[in-house]
Structure formats: structure tokens, C-alpha cells
C-alpha positions as CSV (number, residue, x, y, z in Angstrom):
1,M,112.0,85.0,88.8
2,S,115.7,85.3,88.9
3,E,117.6,85.7,92.1
4,Q,120.1,88.5,92.6
5,K,122.8,88.6,95.3
6,L,123.1,91.7,97.4
7,W,126.2,92.3,99.5
8,L,126.1,94.6,102.4
9,N,128.7,95.9,104.7
10,L,127.2,95.8,108.2
11,S,128.5,97.2,111.4
12,E,128.7,95.0,114.5
13,E,125.6,96.7,115.8
14,D,123.8,96.0,112.6
15,V,124.8,92.3,112.8
16,Q,123.5,92.1,116.3
17,T,120.2,93.8,115.3
18,L,119.8,91.4,112.4
19,A,120.4,88.4,114.7
20,A,117.9,89.8,117.2
21,L,115.3,90.3,114.5
22,Q,115.9,86.8,113.2
23,A,115.3,85.3,116.7
24,E,112.3,87.6,117.3
25,M,110.7,86.8,114.0
26,G,111.5,83.1,114.2
27,L,113.2,83.0,110.8
28,G,115.9,80.6,109.5
29,G,118.6,83.1,108.6
30,P,119.6,86.7,107.9
31,D,118.5,86.4,104.3
32,E,115.0,85.6,105.4
33,V,115.0,88.6,107.7
34,M,116.1,90.9,104.8
35,H,113.3,89.5,102.6
36,A,110.7,90.1,105.3
37,L,112.0,93.7,105.9
38,I,111.8,94.4,102.2
39,R,108.3,93.1,101.9
40,Q,107.2,95.2,104.9
41,A,108.8,98.3,103.4
42,H,107.0,97.7,100.1
43,T,103.7,97.2,101.9
44,R,104.1,100.5,103.8
45,A,105.0,102.3,100.6
46,A,102.1,100.9,98.6
47,I,99.1,103.1,98.0
48,S,95.7,101.4,98.6
49,C,92.7,103.0,97.1
50,P,90.2,103.9,99.9
51,A,87.3,103.5,97.5
52,C,87.9,99.9,96.4
53,G,91.1,98.6,98.1
54,H,93.1,98.1,94.9
55,S,96.6,99.2,94.6
56,A,96.9,102.8,93.2
57,H,99.8,104.2,91.2
58,L,101.6,107.4,92.0
59,T,101.1,110.0,89.2
60,A,102.7,113.0,91.0
61,E,104.3,113.7,94.3
62,D,101.0,113.9,96.1
63,S,98.5,112.3,93.6
64,A,97.7,108.8,92.6
65,R,95.3,107.0,90.3
66,C,93.5,103.7,91.0
67,D,93.2,101.5,87.9
68,G,90.6,99.4,89.6
69,C,87.9,102.0,90.1
70,M,89.5,104.9,88.3
71,S,89.5,107.1,91.4
72,I,91.9,110.0,91.6
73,L,93.6,110.2,95.0
74,Q,95.4,113.0,96.8
75,L,97.7,112.9,99.7
76,S,96.6,115.2,102.5
77,D,98.1,115.2,106.0
78,Q,99.7,111.8,105.2
79,I,96.3,110.2,104.3
80,W,95.2,109.3,100.8
81,T,91.8,110.7,100.1
82,I,89.5,110.4,97.1
83,V,89.4,113.5,94.9
84,T,87.2,112.2,92.1
85,T,85.7,108.8,91.1
86,R,84.6,107.5,87.8
87,P,80.8,107.8,87.4
88,T,79.0,104.5,87.4
89,T,77.1,103.6,84.3
90,A,73.8,101.7,84.3
């Protein structure tokens, strides 16, 4: 995996917030804080299939499909619910 540099213009308030987060999270530097925040944002944005727990992929604004169990999900009141599942075969 190649690394890319990201340059940000931060206000003094942002710098203070970053330093406070670094201390609170016990991390070694601002870059570690940014990595942690990016991972957290990705985790929050990820869709987990309620049927099997695998990661589902967005297919439309409020629909998703799980490749693990083939369930079709729909977003309703900020909650992903199962609309249909693949029938099990014997």
C-alpha cells in the first residue's frame, strides 16, 4: 500500500482540538489521530448486514446488497432492515 501525503490548513482551534484528541487517545502524533478518525468515520459509514454481519454494498440511496448472504437491505428510519433474502437450498 502506498502512502499519500495530505496537507491541511488548520485553525488554531483545530490544532488545539487535535492536540486534545491526541492526549485523550494516547496517540503518538497528529497523524495517528487523523488515521484513527478516518478509520472511525469509515466504520460508521459501513453497512453491516443484519442477517449475517458481512459488509453490504450500497446499490441506491437507501438500498444495499449483501454479497455474503445475498440479502437486499433497505434504509428505514436510519436503520438497515432486510427486505429479501436468498432462499436456502438443501
